[in-house]
C-alpha positions as CSV (number, residue, x, y, z in Angstrom):
1,M,54.5,144.6,98.7
2,R,55.3,148.2,97.6
3,I,58.6,147.9,99.8
4,A,59.5,144.5,98.2
5,L,59.3,145.9,94.7
6,V,61.1,148.7,95.3
7,L,64.0,146.6,96.7
8,L,63.7,144.7,93.6
9,F,63.8,147.3,91.3
10,C,66.9,148.7,92.8
11,L,68.8,145.1,92.9
12,F,67.8,145.0,88.9
13,A,69.0,148.5,88.7
14,V,72.7,148.2,89.7
15,P,75.0,148.7,86.8
16,V,77.7,145.7,86.3
17,F,80.8,147.5,85.6
18,A,83.1,146.2,83.3
19,H,86.1,143.8,84.2
20,F,89.8,144.4,82.5
21,Q,92.7,143.7,82.3
22,M,95.4,145.8,81.7
23,I,98.8,146.4,81.3
24,I,100.1,150.3,82.0
25,P,103.5,150.9,80.8
26,S,105.5,154.2,82.0
27,D,105.2,155.4,78.1
28,D,104.4,154.8,74.8
29,I,106.6,156.6,72.9
30,V,110.8,155.8,74.3
31,T,113.3,158.4,72.3
32,Q,116.5,158.4,72.1
33,S,116.9,160.8,74.4
34,E,114.2,159.6,77.2
35,K,115.6,156.8,80.0
36,R,115.5,153.5,78.2
37,E,113.9,152.1,81.2
38,L,110.0,151.5,81.4
39,S,108.1,150.5,84.7
40,I,104.6,148.8,83.8
41,N,102.5,147.8,86.1
42,A,99.8,144.5,85.2
43,M,96.4,144.5,87.3
44,F,92.3,143.5,87.1
45,W,90.6,146.5,87.2
46,H,87.7,148.5,87.0
47,P,89.3,151.6,85.2
48,F,86.9,153.9,85.1
49,E,85.5,153.1,88.8
50,G,88.7,152.6,89.8
51,H,87.3,149.4,91.7
52,G,89.8,146.4,91.7
53,M,90.2,142.9,91.3
54,N,92.9,140.4,92.8
55,M,95.0,139.1,90.3
56,V,97.4,136.1,89.9
57,L,100.7,135.3,89.1
58,P,99.3,135.4,84.5
59,A,100.0,132.1,82.7
60,K,102.3,133.9,80.4
61,F,103.7,137.3,79.7
62,G,106.1,138.6,77.7
63,V,106.8,141.4,74.8
64,L,107.4,140.4,71.0
65,V,109.7,141.9,69.3
66,G,111.3,142.1,66.0
67,G,109.6,139.5,65.1
68,K,110.8,137.4,67.8
69,Q,109.2,136.7,71.4
70,T,110.4,136.7,75.0
71,D,109.1,135.2,78.0
72,L,109.4,138.1,81.1
73,L,106.8,135.7,83.5
74,K,109.4,135.1,86.1
75,S,110.5,139.1,85.9
76,L,106.7,140.0,87.4
77,K,106.8,141.0,90.9
78,P,103.3,141.1,93.0
79,K,102.8,144.5,94.7
80,Q,99.6,145.2,96.6
81,V,97.9,148.0,95.3
82,K,94.5,150.3,97.2
83,D,91.2,150.8,94.7
84,R,89.3,154.0,94.9
85,R,87.4,152.4,97.9
86,G,90.4,152.1,100.0
87,K,90.8,148.5,99.8
88,S,94.0,146.3,98.7
89,F,94.4,144.0,95.6
90,Q,97.7,142.2,94.4
91,T,98.6,143.8,91.0
92,F,102.1,142.8,89.5
93,T,104.6,145.3,87.9
94,L,108.0,145.1,86.2
95,N,110.6,147.3,84.9
96,Y,112.3,147.0,81.3
97,T,115.0,148.1,79.7
98,L,114.5,148.9,76.0
99,K,117.9,147.6,73.8
100,R,116.9,147.8,70.4
101,P,114.9,149.9,67.7
102,G,111.6,149.2,66.9
103,D,107.9,148.5,67.8
104,Y,107.6,146.5,71.8
105,V,104.3,144.4,72.1
106,F,103.3,143.3,75.4
107,Y,101.2,141.2,76.0
108,L,99.6,139.0,79.0
109,Q,97.5,135.6,79.5
110,P,96.0,135.5,82.8
111,K,94.8,132.8,83.9
112,P,90.9,132.0,84.1
113,Y,89.1,134.6,86.6
114,W,85.8,133.6,88.5
115,D,83.1,135.7,88.2
116,E,80.2,135.0,91.0
117,T,78.2,137.5,90.2
118,E,78.5,136.5,86.3
119,E,79.0,132.5,86.6
120,S,81.2,132.9,84.3
121,F,84.9,132.9,83.8
122,I,86.9,135.5,82.3
123,V,90.1,135.2,80.3
124,H,91.0,138.6,78.7
125,Y,94.4,138.6,76.5
126,T,96.0,142.1,76.5
127,K,98.4,143.5,75.0
128,V,99.8,147.1,74.2
129,I,102.4,148.9,72.4
130,V,105.4,150.4,73.2
131,N,107.8,152.4,70.1
132,G,111.4,152.5,70.9
133,F,113.7,155.4,69.6
134,G,111.6,156.3,66.9
135,L,111.4,152.8,64.4
136,E,107.9,152.3,63.4
137,E,108.3,148.5,63.0
138,G,106.1,145.7,64.2
139,W,102.7,147.4,65.8
140,D,100.3,145.6,63.6
141,Q,102.2,141.8,64.4
142,D,100.3,139.4,65.8
143,V,101.1,137.9,68.8
144,G,99.2,134.8,67.7
145,L,97.4,134.9,71.1
146,K,94.2,132.7,71.0
147,T,92.4,136.0,70.6
148,E,94.1,139.7,69.6
149,I,93.1,142.9,68.5
150,T,95.5,143.7,65.3
151,P,96.1,147.5,64.7
152,L,94.8,149.2,61.9
153,T,95.8,152.6,63.4
154,R,99.2,153.0,64.9
155,P,98.4,152.5,68.1
156,Y,100.9,155.3,69.1
157,G,101.6,159.1,68.4
158,I,97.3,159.6,68.3
159,Y,96.3,162.9,69.2
160,T,92.7,163.1,71.1
161,G,89.9,162.8,68.7
162,N,91.7,161.0,66.5
163,V,89.2,157.9,64.6
164,F,91.3,153.9,65.8
165,Q,90.3,151.3,64.0
166,G,91.1,147.4,64.5
167,I,90.9,144.0,63.8
168,V,89.4,141.5,66.4
169,K,90.5,138.0,65.6
170,L,89.5,134.5,66.9
171,D,92.1,132.0,66.6
172,G,93.6,134.0,63.6
173,E,90.1,134.2,62.1
174,P,88.7,138.1,62.4
175,V,85.4,138.0,64.3
176,A,82.4,139.8,62.8
177,F,79.8,141.3,64.7
178,S,82.1,140.8,67.3
179,K,80.8,143.3,70.8
180,V,84.1,146.0,71.5
181,E,84.1,147.3,75.1
182,V,85.9,150.9,75.8
183,E,86.6,152.3,79.0
184,Y,88.8,154.9,80.3
185,F,91.0,154.3,83.0
186,N,90.2,157.4,84.8
187,E,93.4,156.9,87.4
188,Q,92.8,160.4,89.3
189,G,89.1,159.6,89.9
190,K,88.2,163.3,88.7
191,L,85.7,162.0,86.1
192,Q,81.8,161.0,86.8
193,A,79.6,159.7,84.8
194,P,76.0,160.9,84.6
195,A,75.3,157.8,83.8
196,G,76.3,153.8,83.9
197,P,76.6,153.6,79.9
198,Y,78.9,156.2,80.0
199,I,81.5,154.5,81.3
200,T,81.7,151.6,78.8
201,Q,80.6,152.4,75.6
202,V,80.0,149.6,73.4
203,V,80.5,149.2,69.5
204,K,80.6,146.4,67.3
205,T,82.9,144.8,64.8
206,D,82.1,144.7,61.0
207,S,81.3,142.1,58.8
208,N,84.9,142.2,58.2
209,G,85.6,141.9,62.3
210,V,86.9,146.0,61.9
211,F,85.8,148.5,64.4
212,T,86.3,152.2,64.7
213,Y,86.1,154.2,68.3
214,A,87.5,157.9,68.3
215,M,89.0,158.8,71.8
216,P,87.4,162.2,73.0
217,K,90.1,162.6,76.0
218,A,93.6,162.1,76.0
219,G,95.4,159.4,78.6
220,W,94.9,155.1,78.4
221,W,92.2,153.9,77.0
222,G,91.0,150.2,77.2
223,I,90.0,148.2,74.1
224,A,87.7,145.1,74.9
225,A,86.8,142.6,72.6
226,L,84.1,140.0,74.0
227,N,83.3,136.6,72.3
228,S,82.1,133.1,74.5
229,A,84.7,130.2,74.1
230,K,83.3,127.0,72.3
231,E,83.9,124.8,75.2
232,K,83.1,125.4,79.0
233,M,84.9,124.8,82.6
234,L,84.7,122.8,85.7
235,H,83.7,125.3,88.5
236,K,82.2,123.3,91.6
237,G,81.1,120.5,89.5
238,K,79.1,122.3,86.9
239,K,80.6,123.5,83.8
240,Y,80.3,127.4,82.7
241,P,80.6,129.8,79.8
242,V,83.8,131.4,79.5
243,E,84.4,135.0,78.2
244,L,87.4,135.2,75.9
245,G,88.3,139.4,75.7
246,A,91.3,140.4,73.2
247,V,92.3,143.6,74.7
248,L,94.5,146.5,73.7
249,W,95.6,149.3,75.6
250,I,96.1,152.6,73.2
251,N,97.3,155.9,75.1
252,T,96.3,159.1,73.5
253,H,97.1,163.2,73.9
254,D,96.2,166.5,73.7
255,M,97.8,168.2,70.7
256,P,100.3,171.1,71.5
257,N,99.2,174.7,71.1
């Protein structure tokens, strides 16, 4: 009886780590003197733990610059990447050349991902913003995704410890008291969390849909605002809930000495 109870406790004690759709560019600020070509990686990952999941070709992938959207879906190339456990997963990559000054809002709408463990579908609408050649124009523009984060803080040129704020929107409207998960991209795997709650930070939006978070370490941070879709999706003859995520990736830098 005691062994059975211990096994049951261990089963329920296993933490469920957050999924994050990721868009990670090779740079978040491109100056006049730098190479104009970006390398952009898209993957579906547990950023801190370094555990991967297979990603299929997204439903949409594009860039918003100067108020104009450009479809980049056909430019994506599949790429096999090993995660920290040594398992291989499909991700996508592309090279993109910046042609004009301004802010480049790269966005991705994935196809629904069926999560067997949580018995739900996951759709993470994801953005990352790159500044090109010093013209700070366009970083606060919405793409028009089903759900997205509108930055209130400029999402680049951010020092470690800076406060970041954004508005979580669903169908174009702010979402009050929405759950927001924040996770660090532990790319080299050098960091170890002392306990599960340290891996994924959690805050909530206020009554106006605004959240606030201060990134304590230099590197890429994923911010995912989670809400449930009104309609469920069918899987093997049964309807299941759909998690809608508005994801934004931002990069922080240590202040130079």
